[in-house]
BAROZA-10678 format. One record per atom (N, C-alpha, C): atom name; residue number from 1; x, y, z; residue in one letter. Coordinates in Angstrom, 1 decimal, decimal comma, m for minus. Each point is the difference from the previous one (the first is absolute). Layout:
BEGIN
   atom     n        x        y        z   res
     CA   NUM        X        Y        Z     A
...
# end
This chain:
BEGIN
   atom     n        x        y        z   res
      N     1     m5,1     19,5    m18,4     X
     CA     1     m0,2     m1,5      0,2     X
      C     1      0,7     m0,6     m1,2     X
      N     2      0,7     m1,1      0,3     X
     CA     2      0,8     m0,7     m0,9     X
      C     2     m0,3     m1,5      0,2     X
      N     3     m0,7     m0,7     m1,0     X
     CA     3     m0,4     m1,4      0,2     X
      C     3      0,3     m0,8     m1,2     X
      N     4      0,3     m1,3      0,2     X
     CA     4      0,3     m0,9     m1,1     X
      C     4     m0,6     m1,4      0,3     X
      N     5     m0,6     m0,6     m1,1     X
     CA     5     m0,4     m1,4      0,1     X
      C     5      1,2     m0,9     m0,3     X
      N     6     m0,1     m1,2      0,6     X
     CA     6      1,1     m0,9     m0,2     X
      C     6     m0,5     m1,4     m0,2     X
      N     7      0,8     m0,9     m0,5     X
     CA     7     m0,2     m1,4     m0,2     X
      C     7      1,3     m0,8      0,4     X
      N     8     m0,1     m0,9      0,9     X
     CA     8      1,2     m0,8      0,4     X
      C     8      0,1     m1,3     m0,9     X
      N     9      1,2     m0,4     m0,2     X
     CA     9      0,4     m1,2     m0,8     X
      C     9      0,7     m1,0      0,9     X
      N    10     m0,3     m1,3     m0,2     X
     CA    10      0,7     m1,0      0,8     X
      C    10      1,5     m0,1     m0,4     X
      N    11      0,9     m0,3      0,9     X
     CA    11      1,4     m0,1     m0,4     X
      C    11      0,2     m1,0     m1,1     X
      N    12     m0,5     m1,2      0,2     X
     CA    12      0,1     m1,0     m1,1     X
      C    12     m1,4     m0,5     m0,3     X
      N    13     m0,4     m0,1     m1,2     X
     CA    13     m1,3     m0,5     m0,3     X
      C    13     m0,2     m1,5      0,5     X
      N    14     m0,9     m0,1      0,9     X
     CA    14     m0,3     m1,4      0,5     X
      C    14     m1,5     m0,1     m0,3     X
      N    15     m0,5     m1,2     m0,2     X
     CA    15     m1,4     m0,2     m0,4     X
      C    15     m1,0      0,5      0,9     X
      N    16      0,1     m0,1      1,4     X
     CA    16     m1,0      0,6      0,8     X
      C    16     m0,1      1,5     m0,1     X
      N    17      1,2      0,6     m0,2     X
     CA    17      0,1      1,5      0,0     X
      C    17     m0,9      0,5     m1,2     X
      N    18     m0,1     m0,8     m1,0     X
     CA    18     m0,8      0,5     m1,2     X
      C    18     m1,5      0,2      0,4     X
      N    19     m0,4     m0,7      1,1     X
     CA    19     m1,4      0,2      0,4     X
      C    19     m0,2      1,2      0,9     X
      N    20      1,1      0,8      0,2     X
     CA    20     m0,1      1,1      0,9     X
      C    20      0,4      1,3     m0,7     X
      N    21     m0,5      1,1      0,6     X
     CA    21      0,3      1,3     m0,6     X
      C    21      0,1      0,9      1,2     X
      N    22      1,1      0,8      0,1     X
     CA    22      0,1      1,0      1,0     X
      C    22      0,2      1,4     m0,6     X
      N    23     m1,0      0,9      0,2     X
     CA    23      0,0      1,3     m0,5     X
      C    23     m0,2      1,0      1,2     X
      N    24      0,1      1,2     m0,3     X
     CA    24     m0,3      1,0      1,1     X
      C    24      0,3      1,4     m0,5     X
      N    25      0,1      0,9      1,0     X
     CA    25      0,2      1,4     m0,2     X
      C    25      0,7      0,6      1,2     X
      N    26      0,9      0,9     m0,4     X
     CA    26      0,7      0,7      1,1     X
      C    26     m0,1      1,5     m0,3     X
      N    27     m0,3      0,8      1,0     X
     CA    27     m0,3      1,4     m0,1     X
      C    27      0,7      0,8      1,1     X
      N    28      0,7      1,1     m0,4     X
     CA    28      0,6      0,8      1,0     X
      C    28     m0,7      1,4      0,0     X
      N    29     m0,4      0,3      1,2     X
     CA    29     m0,5      1,4      0,2     X
      C    29      1,1      0,6      0,9     X
      N    30      0,0      1,3      0,2     X
     CA    30      1,1      0,7      0,7     X
      C    30      0,6     m0,8      1,2     X
      N    31     m0,9     m0,4      0,9     X
     CA    31      0,5     m0,7      1,2     X
      C    31     m0,4     m1,4      0,1     X
      N    32     m0,8     m0,5     m1,0     X
     CA    32     m0,5     m1,4      0,1     X
      C    32      0,4     m0,8     m1,2     X
      N    33      0,1     m1,3      0,3     X
     CA    33      0,2     m1,0     m1,0     X
      C    33     m1,1     m1,0      0,1     X
      N    34     m0,7     m0,3     m1,1     X
     CA    34     m1,0     m1,0      0,0     X
      C    34      0,4     m1,1     m1,0     X
      N    35      0,0     m1,2      0,5     X
     CA    35      0,3     m1,2     m0,8     X
      C    35     m1,1     m1,0      0,1     X
      N    36     m0,4     m0,5     m1,2     X
     CA    36     m1,1     m1,0      0,0     X
      C    36      0,5     m1,2     m0,9     X
      N    37     m0,1     m1,2      0,5     X
     CA    37      0,3     m1,2     m0,7     X
      C    37     m1,3     m0,7     m0,2     X
      N    38     m0,2     m0,6     m1,3     X
     CA    38     m1,2     m0,8     m0,3     X
      C    38      0,5     m1,3     m0,5     X
      N    39     m0,1     m1,1      0,9     X
     CA    39      0,4     m1,3     m0,4     X
      C    39     m1,3     m0,8     m0,5     X
      N    40      0,1     m0,5     m1,2     X
     CA    40     m1,1     m0,7     m0,6     X
      C    40      0,4     m1,4     m0,4     X
      N    41     m0,8     m1,0      0,4     X
     CA    41      0,3     m1,4     m0,3     X
      C    41     m0,6     m0,9      1,0     X
      N    42      0,2     m1,3     m0,2     X
     CA    42     m0,6     m1,0      0,9     X
      C    42      0,8      0,0      1,4     X
      N    43     m0,4      0,8      0,9     X
     CA    43      0,7      0,2      1,3     X
      C    43      0,2     m1,3      0,7     X
      N    44     m0,9     m1,0     m0,2     X
     CA    44      0,2     m1,3      0,7     X
      C    44      1,3     m0,7     m0,4     X
      N    45      0,7      0,4     m1,1     X
     CA    45      1,3     m0,6     m0,4     X
      C    45      1,1      0,6      0,8     X
      N    46     m0,3      1,1      0,8     X
     CA    46      1,0      0,7      0,7     X
      C    46      0,0     m0,3      1,5     X
      N    47      1,1      0,2      0,7     X
     CA    47      0,0      0,0      1,5     X
      C    47     m0,1      1,4      0,4     X
      N    48     m1,1      0,4      0,5     X
     CA    48     m0,2      1,4      0,5     X
      C    48     m0,3     m0,1      1,5     X
      N    49      0,8      0,6      0,8     X
     CA    49     m0,2     m0,1      1,4     X
      C    49     m1,4      0,6      0,4     X
      N    50     m0,6     m0,6      1,0     X
     CA    50     m1,3      0,4      0,5     X
      C    50      0,2      1,4      0,7     X
      N    51     m1,0      0,8      0,0     X
     CA    51      0,1      1,3      0,7     X
      C    51      0,4     m0,1      1,5     X
      N    52      0,9      0,8      0,4     X
     CA    52      0,5      0,0      1,4     X
      C    52     m0,9      1,0      0,8     X
      N    53      0,3      0,1      1,2     X
     CA    53     m0,7      1,0      0,8     X
      C    53      0,4      1,4     m0,4     X
      N    54      0,5      0,8      0,9     X
     CA    54      0,4      1,3     m0,4     X
      C    54      1,3      0,0     m0,9     X
      N    55      0,0      0,8     m1,0     X
     CA    55      1,2      0,0     m0,9     X
      C    55      1,2      0,5      0,8     X
      N    56      1,1     m0,6     m0,1     X
     CA    56      1,2      0,4      0,7     X
      C    56      1,2     m0,3     m0,8     X
      N    57      1,1      0,5      0,4     X
     CA    57      1,3     m0,1     m0,7     X
      C    57      0,5     m1,5      0,2     X
      N    58      0,4     m0,6     m1,1     X
     CA    58      0,6     m1,4      0,1     X
      C    58      1,0     m0,1     m1,1     X
      N    59      1,2     m0,6      0,4     X
     CA    59      1,0     m0,2     m1,0     X
      C    59     m0,2     m1,3     m0,9     X
      N    60      0,7      0,0     m1,1     X
     CA    60      0,0     m1,2     m0,8     X
      C    60     m1,2     m0,3     m0,8     X
      N    61     m0,8      1,0     m0,3     X
     CA    61     m1,3     m0,2     m0,7     X
      C    61      0,2     m0,4     m1,4     X
      N    62      1,2      0,2     m0,6     X
     CA    62      0,3     m0,4     m1,4     X
      C    62      0,1     m1,5     m0,2     X
      N    63     m0,1     m0,8      1,1     X
     CA    63      0,1     m1,4     m0,1     X
      C    63     m1,4     m0,6     m0,3     X
      N    64     m1,0      0,8      0,0     X
     CA    64     m1,4     m0,4     m0,2     X
      C    64     m0,6      0,9     m1,1     X
      N    65     m1,3     m0,2     m0,3     X
     CA    65     m0,7      0,9     m0,9     X
      C    65      0,0      1,4      0,6     X
      N    66      0,6      0,9     m0,8     X
     CA    66      0,2      1,4      0,6     X
      C    66      0,1      1,0     m1,2     X
      N    67     m0,5      1,2      0,2     X
     CA    67      0,1      1,0     m1,0     X
      C    67      1,0      1,0      0,5     X
      N    68      0,8      0,5     m0,9     X
     CA    68      1,2      0,8      0,3     X
      C    68      0,1      1,2     m0,9     X
      N    69      0,6      1,0      0,5     X
     CA    69      0,5      1,1     m0,8     X
      C    69      1,3      0,6      0,6     X
      N    70      0,8      0,5     m0,9     X
     CA    70      1,3      0,6      0,3     X
      C    70      0,0      1,4     m0,4     X
      N    71      0,2      0,9      1,0     X
     CA    71     m0,1      1,4     m0,2     X
      C    71      1,4      0,6      0,1     X
      N    72      0,5      0,6     m1,0     X
     CA    72      1,3      0,6      0,0     X
      C    72      0,0      1,5     m0,4     X
      N    73      0,8      0,8      0,7     X
     CA    73      0,1      1,4     m0,4     X
      C    73      0,9      0,0     m1,2     X
      N    74     m0,5      0,7     m1,1     X
     CA    74      0,7      0,0     m1,2     X
      C    74      1,4      0,6      0,2     X
      N    75      1,0     m0,6     m0,7     X
     CA    75      1,4      0,4      0,1     X
      C    75      0,6     m0,1      1,4     X
      N    76     m0,5     m0,9      0,8     X
     CA    76      0,5     m0,3      1,3     X
      C    76      0,1     m1,5      0,2     X
      N    77      1,0     m0,6      0,6     X
     CA    77      0,0     m1,5      0,2     X
      C    77     m1,0     m0,5      1,1     X
      N    78     m0,5      0,9      0,8     X
     CA    78     m0,9     m0,4      1,1     X
      C    78     m1,3     m0,4     m0,5     X
      N    79     m0,7     m1,0      0,6     X
     CA    79     m1,3     m0,4     m0,4     X
      C    79     m0,7     m0,8      1,1     X
      N    80     m1,3     m0,2     m0,1     X
     CA    80     m0,8     m0,7      1,0     X
      C    80     m0,7     m1,2     m0,7     X
      N    81     m0,1     m1,0      0,7     X
     CA    81     m0,8     m1,2     m0,4     X
      C    81     m1,2     m0,1      0,9     X
      N    82     m1,2     m0,1     m0,6     X
     CA    82     m1,3     m0,1      0,7     X
      C    82     m0,5     m1,4     m0,3     X
      N    83     m0,4     m0,8      1,0     X
     CA    83     m0,5     m1,3     m0,1     X
      C    83     m1,5      0,0      0,6     X
      N    84     m0,9     m0,5     m0,7     X
     CA    84     m1,4      0,0      0,4     X
      C    84     m0,5     m1,4     m0,2     X
      N    85     m0,4     m0,7      1,2     X
     CA    85     m0,5     m1,3     m0,1     X
      C    85     m1,5      0,1      0,0     X
      N    86     m0,7     m0,9     m0,8     X
     CA    86     m1,5      0,0      0,0     X
      C    86     m0,6     m0,4      1,3     X
      N    87      0,8     m0,5      0,9     X
     CA    87     m0,5     m0,4      1,4     X
      C    87      0,0      1,3      0,9     X
      N    88      0,7      1,1     m0,4     X
     CA    88      0,0      1,2      0,8     X
      C    88      1,4      0,4      0,4     X
      N    89      0,9     m0,9      0,3     X
     CA    89      1,3      0,5      0,4     X
      C    89      0,7      0,8     m1,1     X
      N    90      0,9      0,8      0,4     X
     CA    90      0,7      0,9     m0,9     X
      C    90      1,4      0,3      0,5     X
      N    91      0,9      0,5     m0,8     X
     CA    91      1,3      0,5      0,4     X
      C    91      0,5      1,0     m1,0     X
      N    92      0,9      0,9      0,5     X
     CA    92      0,7      0,9     m0,9     X
      C    92      1,4      0,0      0,4     X
      N    93      0,9     m0,2     m1,0     X
     CA    93      1,5      0,0      0,3     X
      C    93      0,6      1,2     m0,8     X
      N    94      1,0      0,6      0,6     X
     CA    94      0,8      1,0     m0,6     X
      C    94      1,3     m0,5     m0,4     X
      N    95      0,5      0,3     m1,1     X
     CA    95      1,3     m0,4     m0,5     X
      C    95      0,9      1,2     m0,4     X
      N    96      1,3      0,0      0,3     X
     CA    96      0,9      1,1     m0,3     X
      C    96      0,4     m0,1     m1,5     X
      N    97      0,0     m1,2     m0,5     X
     CA    97      0,4     m0,3     m1,4     X
      C    97     m0,5     m1,4     m0,4     X
      N    98      0,4     m0,4     m1,2     X
     CA    98     m0,5     m1,3     m0,4     X
      C    98      0,3     m1,1      1,0     X
      N    99     m1,0     m0,5      0,7     X
     CA    99      0,0     m1,0      1,0     X
      C    99      1,0      0,3      1,1     X
      N   100      0,2      1,2      0,3     X
     CA   100      1,0      0,5      1,0     X
      C   100     m0,7      0,7      1,1     X
      N   101      0,4     m0,2      1,3     X
     CA   101     m0,5      0,7      1,1     X
      C   101     m1,5     m0,2      0,3     X
      N   102     m0,5     m1,2     m0,2     X
     CA   102     m1,4     m0,3      0,2     X
      C   102     m0,4      0,2      1,5     X
      N   103     m1,0      0,8      0,2     X
     CA   103     m0,6      0,3      1,3     X
      C   103     m1,5      0,2     m0,1     X
      N   104     m0,7     m0,4      1,1     X
     CA   104     m1,4      0,3      0,0     X
      C   104     m0,2      1,6      0,0     X
      N   105     m0,9      0,5     m0,8     X
     CA   105     m0,3      1,4      0,0     X
      C   105     m0,9      0,4      1,2     X
      N   106      0,6      0,6      1,0     X
     CA   106     m0,8      0,3      1,2     X
      C   106     m0,8      1,3     m0,1     X
      N   107      0,2      0,8     m1,0     X
     CA   107     m0,8      1,2     m0,2     X
      C   107     m1,5     m0,4     m0,4     X
      N   108     m0,2     m1,2     m0,4     X
     CA   108     m1,3     m0,5     m0,3     X
      C   108     m0,4     m1,1      1,0     X
      N   109     m1,0      0,3      0,8     X
     CA   109     m0,4     m0,9      1,1     X
      C   109     m1,2     m0,8     m0,4     X
      N   110     m0,7      0,3     m1,1     X
     CA   110     m1,1     m0,8     m0,5     X
      C   110     m0,2      0,3     m1,5     X
      N   111     m0,7     m0,9     m0,6     X
     CA   111     m0,3      0,2     m1,5     X
      C   111     m1,5     m0,2     m0,1     X
      N   112     m0,7      1,0     m0,5     X
     CA   112     m1,4     m0,1     m0,2     X
      C   112     m0,4     m0,8     m1,3     X
      N   113      0,2     m1,3      0,1     X
     CA   113     m0,3     m0,9     m1,2     X
      C   113     m1,3     m0,7      0,2     X
      N   114     m0,7     m0,2     m1,1     X
     CA   114     m1,3     m0,7      0,0     X
      C   114      0,0     m1,1     m1,0     X
      N   115     m0,7     m1,0      0,2     X
     CA   115     m0,1     m1,2     m0,9     X
      C   115     m1,5     m0,4     m0,2     X
      N   116     m0,3     m0,4     m1,2     X
     CA   116     m1,3     m0,5     m0,3     X
      C   116      0,2     m1,3     m0,9     X
      N   117     m0,4     m1,1      0,6     X
     CA   117      0,2     m1,3     m0,6     X
      C   117     m1,3     m0,6     m0,5     X
      N   118      0,0     m0,5     m1,2     X
     CA   118     m1,0     m0,7     m0,7     X
      C   118      0,6     m1,3     m0,5     X
      N   119     m0,8     m1,0     m0,4     X
     CA   119      0,5     m1,3     m0,5     X
      C   119      1,0      0,2     m1,2     X
      N   120     m0,2      1,0     m0,8     X
     CA   120      0,9      0,1     m1,2     X
      C   120      0,7      1,3      0,0     X
      N   121      0,1      0,8      1,1     X
     CA   121      0,7      1,3      0,0     X
      C   121      0,4      0,4      1,4     X
      N   122      1,0      0,8      0,1     X
     CA   122      0,5      0,5      1,2     X
      C   122      0,4      1,5     m0,2     X
      N   123     m0,6      0,9      0,7     X
     CA   123      0,3      1,4     m0,2     X
      C   123      0,8      0,4      1,3     X
      N   124      1,2      0,6     m0,3     X
     CA   124      0,8      0,6      1,1     X
      C   124      0,2      1,5     m0,2     X
      N   125     m0,3      0,8      1,0     X
     CA   125      0,0      1,4     m0,2     X
      C   125      0,7      0,7      1,2     X
      N   126      0,9      0,9     m0,3     X
     CA   126      0,7      0,7      1,1     X
      C   126      0,0      1,5     m0,4     X
      N   127     m0,3      0,9      1,0     X
     CA   127      0,2      1,4     m0,1     X
      C   127      0,9      0,4      1,1     X
      N   128      1,2      0,6     m0,4     X
     CA   128      1,0      0,2      1,0     X
      C   128      0,5      1,5      0,0     X
      N   129      0,1      0,5      1,1     X
     CA   129      0,6      1,4      0,2     X
      C   129      1,5     m0,2     m0,2     X
      N   130      0,6      0,4     m1,1     X
     CA   130      1,4     m0,3     m0,2     X
      C   130      1,0      1,1      0,5     X
      N   131     m0,6      1,1      0,5     X
     CA   131      0,9      1,1      0,4     X
      C   131      0,8     m0,4      1,2     X
      N   132     m0,3     m1,1      0,7     X
     CA   132      0,9     m0,4      1,1     X
      C   132      1,3     m0,6     m0,5     X
      N   133      0,1     m0,4     m1,3     X
     CA   133      1,2     m0,5     m0,5     X
      C   133      0,6      0,7     m1,1     X
      N   134     m0,8      0,7     m0,8     X
     CA   134      0,5      0,8     m1,2     X
      C   134     m0,7      1,3      0,0     X
      N   135      0,7      1,0     m0,5     X
     CA   135     m0,6      1,4     m0,2     X
      C   135     m0,9      0,0     m1,1     X
      N   136     m1,0      0,9      0,0     X
     CA   136     m1,1      0,1     m1,0     X
      C   136      0,6      0,3     m1,4     X
      N   137      1,1      0,7      0,0     X
     CA   137      0,6      0,4     m1,3     X
      C   137      1,0     m1,0     m0,6     X
      N   138      0,3     m1,1      0,7     X
     CA   138      1,0     m0,9     m0,5     X
      C   138     m0,6     m0,9     m1,0     X
      N   139      0,6     m0,1     m1,2     X
     CA   139     m0,5     m1,0     m1,0     X
      C   139      0,3     m1,4      0,4     X
      N   140     m0,9     m0,9     m0,2     X
     CA   140      0,1     m1,4      0,4     X
      C   140      0,1     m0,9     m1,2     X
      N   141      0,7     m1,1      0,3     X
     CA   141      0,0     m1,1     m1,0     X
      C   141     m0,5     m1,2      0,8     X
      N   142     m1,0     m0,8     m0,6     X
     CA   142     m0,7     m1,0      0,7     X
      C   142      0,1     m1,3     m0,7     X
      N   143      0,3     m1,1      0,7     X
     CA   143     m0,1     m1,3     m0,5     X
      C   143     m1,2     m0,7      0,6     X
      N   144     m0,8     m0,7     m0,8     X
     CA   144     m1,2     m0,6      0,5     X
      C   144      0,2     m1,5     m0,2     X
      N   145     m0,4     m0,8      1,0     X
     CA   145      0,2     m1,5      0,0     X
      C   145     m1,0     m0,7      0,8     X
      N   146      0,1     m1,3     m0,1     X
     CA   146     m0,8     m0,9      0,8     X
      C   146      0,6     m1,4      0,1     X
      N   147     m0,2     m0,7      1,0     X
     CA   147      0,4     m1,4      0,2     X
      C   147     m1,3     m0,8      0,2     X
      N   148     m0,1     m1,0     m0,9     X
     CA   148     m1,2     m0,9      0,2     X
      C   148      0,5     m1,4      0,3     X
      N   149     m0,6     m0,6      1,1     X
     CA   149      0,3     m1,4      0,3     X
      C   149     m1,1     m0,9     m0,5     X
      N   150      0,4     m0,8     m1,0     X
     CA   150     m1,0     m1,0     m0,5     X
      C   150      0,1     m1,2      0,8     X
      N   151     m1,2     m0,7      0,2     X
     CA   151     m0,1     m1,2      0,7     X
      C   151      0,9     m1,1     m0,5     X
      N   152      0,2     m0,1     m1,3     X
     CA   152      0,8     m1,1     m0,6     X
      C   152      1,3      0,5     m0,6     X
      N   153      0,2      1,3     m0,3     X
     CA   153      1,1      0,4     m0,7     X
      C   153      1,0      0,8      0,9     X
      N   154     m0,3      0,3      1,2     X
     CA   154      0,9      0,9      0,8     X
      C   154     m0,2      1,4     m0,3     X
      N   155      1,1      0,8      0,2     X
     CA   155     m0,1      1,4     m0,1     X
      C   155      0,2      0,5     m1,5     X
      N   156     m0,7      1,0     m0,4     X
     CA   156      0,3      0,6     m1,3     X
      C   156      0,1      1,5      0,3     X
      N   157      0,8      0,7     m0,8     X
     CA   157      0,4      1,4      0,2     X
      C   157     m0,5      0,8     m1,2     X
      N   158     m0,7      1,1      0,3     X
     CA   158     m0,6      0,8     m1,0     X
      C   158      0,5      1,4      0,2     X
      N   159      0,2      0,7     m1,2     X
     CA   159      0,5      1,4      0,1     X
      C   159     m0,3      0,6     m1,3     X
      N   160      0,2      1,3     m0,1     X
     CA   160     m0,2      0,8     m1,2     X
      C   160      0,9     m0,5     m1,1     X
      N   161      1,3     m0,4      0,4     X
     CA   161      1,0     m0,5     m0,9     X
      C   161      0,9     m0,8      0,8     X
      N   162      0,7     m0,9     m0,7     X
     CA   162      1,1     m0,9      0,7     X
      C   162      1,3      0,2     m0,8     X
      N   163      0,7      1,0      0,3     X
     CA   163      1,2      0,4     m0,8     X
      C   163      1,2     m1,0      0,2     X
      N   164      0,0     m0,8      1,0     X
     CA   164      1,2     m0,9      0,2     X
      C   164     m0,3     m1,4     m0,2     X
      N   165      1,0     m0,9      0,2     X
     CA   165     m0,1     m1,4     m0,2     X
      C   165     m0,8     m0,7      1,1     X
      N   166     m0,2      0,7      1,2     X
     CA   166     m0,8     m0,5      1,1     X
      C   166     m1,0      1,1      0,4     X
      N   167     m1,1     m0,5      0,6     X
     CA   167     m1,0      1,0      0,5     X
      C   167      0,7      0,8      1,1     X
      N   168      0,0      1,3     m0,1     X
     CA   168      0,6      0,9      0,9     X
      C   168     m0,7      1,3      0,0     X
      N   169     m0,9      0,2      1,0     X
     CA   169     m0,8      1,2      0,0     X
      C   169      0,8      1,3      0,4     X
      N   170      1,2     m0,2      0,6     X
     CA   170      0,8      1,1      0,5     X
      C   170      0,7      0,7     m1,1     X
      N   171      0,1     m0,5     m1,2     X
     CA   171      0,8      0,6     m1,0     X
      C   171     m0,7      1,4     m0,4     X
      N   172      0,8      1,0      0,0     X
     CA   172     m0,6      1,4     m0,3     X
      C   172     m0,4      0,0     m1,5     X
      N   173      0,5     m0,8     m0,9     X
     CA   173     m0,4      0,1     m1,4     X
      C   173     m1,4     m0,7     m0,1     X
      N   174     m0,6     m0,5      1,1     X
     CA   174     m1,4     m0,5     m0,1     X
      C   174     m0,9      1,0      0,7     X
      N   175      0,5      1,1      0,5     X
     CA   175     m0,9      1,1      0,6     X
      C   175     m0,4      0,9     m1,2     X
      N   176     m1,0     m0,5     m0,8     X
     CA   176     m0,4      0,6     m1,2     X
      C   176     m1,0      1,2      0,1     X
      N   177     m0,8      0,0      1,0     X
     CA   177     m1,0      1,0      0,2     X
      C   177      0,6      1,3      0,6     X
      N   178     m0,1      1,1     m0,7     X
     CA   178      0,5      1,3      0,5     X
      C   178     m1,2      0,8      0,5     X
      N   179      0,1      0,5      1,2     X
     CA   179     m1,0      0,9      0,6     X
      C   179      0,6      1,2      0,6     X
# end
């Protein structure tokens, strides 16, 4: 088992972001990847979609409050983008290289994600069988991120690091967690 705690930082410090904290943990077991996000702060300041019916695949989730992670095979340009909406919709995209060859990953037909919402916190948890997309012995590089939509401030972008002049979760130099 290989696990790491993390803390996400906003792309640019804005005053409402100072009231929020996003932490979590990512753990890899041979065939499973477990990711947990803990968002703490006055959730009433955010636009969080209401829970939907059955969770299903939906495009464009990054335009709203969404939790994301990027999973890359170490020393390979290929990577996957996972989007998890607190309302239940999800999506997974496969890329051949940096923002190249984007396609929905059809090897994954559902994501077992759960949410627990309270007035001042939101827990997002996912346990995923990753052997459908990567071999058990492949070393992984992971980027963890989130998009928060504030009622008054619009979108804010959170990640482990922001190495460029713009928020860009696809940059491999932001895939800091090695599993």
